[in-house]
KOLZAVO-256194 format. One record per residue (C-alpha): residue in one letter; x, y, z. Coordinates in Angstrom, 2 decimals. Layout:
BEGIN
<"A",<X,Y,Z>>;
...
***
This chain:
BEGIN
<"M",<-1.87,33.85,-6.89>>;
<"A",<-2.50,30.67,-4.93>>;
<"K",<-0.51,27.59,-5.84>>;
<"S",<-2.69,24.74,-7.08>>;
<"K",<-2.90,21.61,-5.00>>;
<"P",<-0.85,18.73,-6.49>>;
<"T",<-2.77,15.85,-8.03>>;
<"W",<-2.51,12.36,-6.56>>;
<"S",<-0.40,11.33,-9.56>>;
<"E",<1.98,14.22,-8.90>>;
<"K",<2.24,13.18,-5.25>>;
<"L",<3.00,9.62,-6.38>>;
<"R",<5.87,10.79,-8.60>>;
<"D",<7.34,13.15,-5.96>>;
<"S",<10.07,11.10,-4.31>>;
<"K",<11.07,13.87,-1.84>>;
<"G",<14.61,12.45,-1.83>>;
<"Y",<13.51,8.91,-0.96>>;
<"P",<14.32,6.06,-0.74>>;
<"K",<16.60,6.45,2.27>>;
<"V",<17.98,3.83,4.63>>;
<"E",<18.49,5.17,8.13>>;
<"P",<19.27,3.71,11.57>>;
<"I",<16.22,2.75,13.64>>;
<"T",<15.73,5.56,16.15>>;
<"E",<15.70,5.12,19.91>>;
<"S",<11.94,5.70,20.02>>;
<"M",<11.34,2.97,17.41>>;
<"R",<13.58,0.35,19.06>>;
<"K",<11.00,-0.92,21.55>>;
<"R",<8.69,-1.92,18.74>>;
<"W",<11.06,-2.66,15.84>>;
<"G",<14.36,-3.63,17.46>>;
<"T",<17.73,-2.47,16.22>>;
<"G",<19.05,-2.10,12.71>>;
<"T",<17.97,0.04,9.80>>;
<"V",<14.70,1.23,8.30>>;
<"V",<14.07,2.03,4.66>>;
<"I",<11.83,4.99,3.96>>;
<"P",<10.63,4.21,0.43>>;
<"A",<9.74,6.50,-2.42>>;
<"P",<5.99,6.56,-3.15>>;
<"I",<6.52,5.15,-6.65>>;
<"E",<8.31,2.10,-5.19>>;
<"V",<5.25,1.20,-3.11>>;
<"D",<3.11,1.65,-6.23>>;
<"E",<5.44,-0.66,-8.20>>;
<"F",<4.92,-3.48,-5.69>>;
<"M",<1.16,-2.90,-5.69>>;
<"R",<1.11,-3.06,-9.51>>;
<"Q",<2.71,-6.52,-9.50>>;
<"V",<-0.17,-8.23,-7.68>>;
<"P",<-2.11,-10.27,-10.27>>;
<"K",<-5.87,-10.71,-10.36>>;
<"G",<-7.03,-13.29,-7.81>>;
<"K",<-4.15,-12.61,-5.40>>;
<"V",<-3.59,-10.15,-2.58>>;
<"I",<-0.72,-8.60,-0.67>>;
<"T",<-0.55,-6.74,2.63>>;
<"V",<1.22,-3.50,3.39>>;
<"N",<3.50,-5.58,5.66>>;
<"D",<4.42,-7.79,2.70>>;
<"I",<5.40,-4.65,0.79>>;
<"R",<7.45,-3.44,3.78>>;
<"T",<9.30,-6.75,3.88>>;
<"A",<10.02,-6.60,0.14>>;
<"L",<11.23,-3.00,0.41>>;
<"A",<13.56,-3.89,3.30>>;
<"K",<15.00,-6.77,1.27>>;
<"K",<15.40,-4.57,-1.83>>;
<"H",<17.33,-1.94,0.10>>;
<"G",<19.22,-4.21,2.52>>;
<"A",<17.41,-2.73,5.53>>;
<"T",<16.12,-4.46,8.64>>;
<"I",<12.55,-3.16,8.16>>;
<"G",<10.46,-1.04,5.83>>;
<"C",<8.94,2.04,7.41>>;
<"P",<5.38,1.19,8.47>>;
<"M",<4.07,4.76,8.41>>;
<"T",<5.38,5.89,5.03>>;
<"T",<4.59,2.57,3.34>>;
<"G",<0.97,2.86,4.50>>;
<"I",<0.73,6.51,3.46>>;
<"F",<2.28,5.77,0.07>>;
<"S",<-0.13,2.88,-0.57>>;
<"W",<-2.96,5.35,0.12>>;
<"I",<-1.44,7.86,-2.34>>;
<"A",<-1.03,5.08,-4.96>>;
<"A",<-4.69,4.11,-4.51>>;
<"H",<-5.93,7.65,-4.99>>;
<"A",<-3.60,8.20,-7.97>>;
<"A",<-5.00,5.03,-9.58>>;
<"E",<-8.56,6.21,-9.07>>;
<"E",<-7.65,9.61,-10.45>>;
<"Q",<-6.18,7.88,-13.53>>;
<"R",<-9.31,5.72,-13.90>>;
<"Q",<-11.43,8.87,-13.95>>;
<"Q",<-9.22,10.09,-16.80>>;
<"E",<-10.06,6.82,-18.57>>;
<"A",<-6.62,5.23,-18.15>>;
<"S",<-6.78,1.47,-18.63>>;
<"D",<-3.58,0.34,-16.87>>;
<"I",<-4.06,1.49,-13.28>>;
<"T",<-2.61,0.12,-10.07>>;
<"P",<-4.96,-2.57,-8.66>>;
<"Y",<-4.83,-0.97,-5.21>>;
<"W",<-7.80,-2.99,-3.89>>;
<"R",<-5.51,-6.06,-3.83>>;
<"T",<-3.34,-4.41,-1.14>>;
<"L",<-4.71,-5.09,2.32>>;
<"K",<-3.85,-3.98,5.81>>;
<"T",<-2.31,-6.37,8.35>>;
<"G",<-4.32,-9.56,8.83>>;
<"G",<-6.24,-9.05,5.60>>;
<"L",<-8.20,-6.02,6.79>>;
<"L",<-9.76,-3.85,4.12>>;
<"N",<-8.59,-0.25,3.95>>;
<"D",<-11.27,2.33,4.68>>;
<"K",<-8.99,5.12,3.40>>;
<"Y",<-8.89,3.78,-0.15>>;
<"P",<-11.17,5.43,-2.74>>;
<"G",<-14.77,4.44,-2.13>>;
<"G",<-13.90,3.06,1.30>>;
<"I",<-14.34,-0.51,2.42>>;
<"E",<-17.45,-1.11,0.32>>;
<"A",<-15.64,-0.33,-2.94>>;
<"Q",<-12.63,-2.45,-2.02>>;
<"K",<-14.96,-5.29,-1.01>>;
<"Q",<-16.74,-5.15,-4.39>>;
<"H",<-13.43,-5.24,-6.27>>;
<"L",<-12.11,-8.19,-4.23>>;
<"E",<-15.33,-10.21,-4.41>>;
<"G",<-15.44,-9.51,-8.15>>;
<"E",<-12.06,-11.24,-8.39>>;
<"G",<-13.20,-14.28,-6.38>>;
<"H",<-12.03,-13.34,-2.89>>;
<"V",<-14.13,-13.97,0.19>>;
<"V",<-14.71,-10.91,2.36>>;
<"V",<-16.28,-11.31,5.81>>;
<"Q",<-17.11,-9.18,8.80>>;
<"K",<-15.73,-10.25,12.18>>;
<"G",<-17.03,-7.89,14.83>>;
<"K",<-16.29,-4.41,13.53>>;
<"K",<-13.51,-5.64,11.24>>;
<"I",<-13.99,-6.43,7.56>>;
<"L",<-11.36,-8.66,6.05>>;
<"C",<-10.42,-10.75,3.08>>;
<"V",<-10.19,-14.35,4.27>>;
<"K",<-8.82,-15.91,1.12>>;
<"L",<-5.26,-15.04,2.16>>;
<"P",<-3.57,-18.37,1.31>>;
<"K",<-3.52,-17.11,-2.33>>;
<"R",<-1.29,-14.24,-1.20>>;
<"F",<1.09,-12.88,-3.78>>;
<"S",<4.77,-12.83,-2.92>>;
***
């Protein structure tokens, strides 16, 4: 019998032994320098995303910085933090479809520079609608679509 695929909410709750603070590897040093990197648990990323109030935004890099501070690390892992924000977004949408009222406002979490995330549920158009509905200004610059009301960033 085939094992059923885990739900997004199950993926969010599966810490896989994280968080872990590890030395920055040789291959990462050119980009990130020396020190330590925290690999967060998915639920930790979700917790930071949940704290962003209506009318404010945060970037994945802001979450990485907060995670590093929380764990006494030099940096937060860019790859896992991005992946875990994606899992949190899909778990929230899954919960919304089950008529949950208190879901993670994932649309308030942006990529570096305020870019919208095309991997979130509904893609860029859905995130744009959520943000504009909360009073943010979203513009297109070349091929990039970004939220330009970043001075109201949450921290």
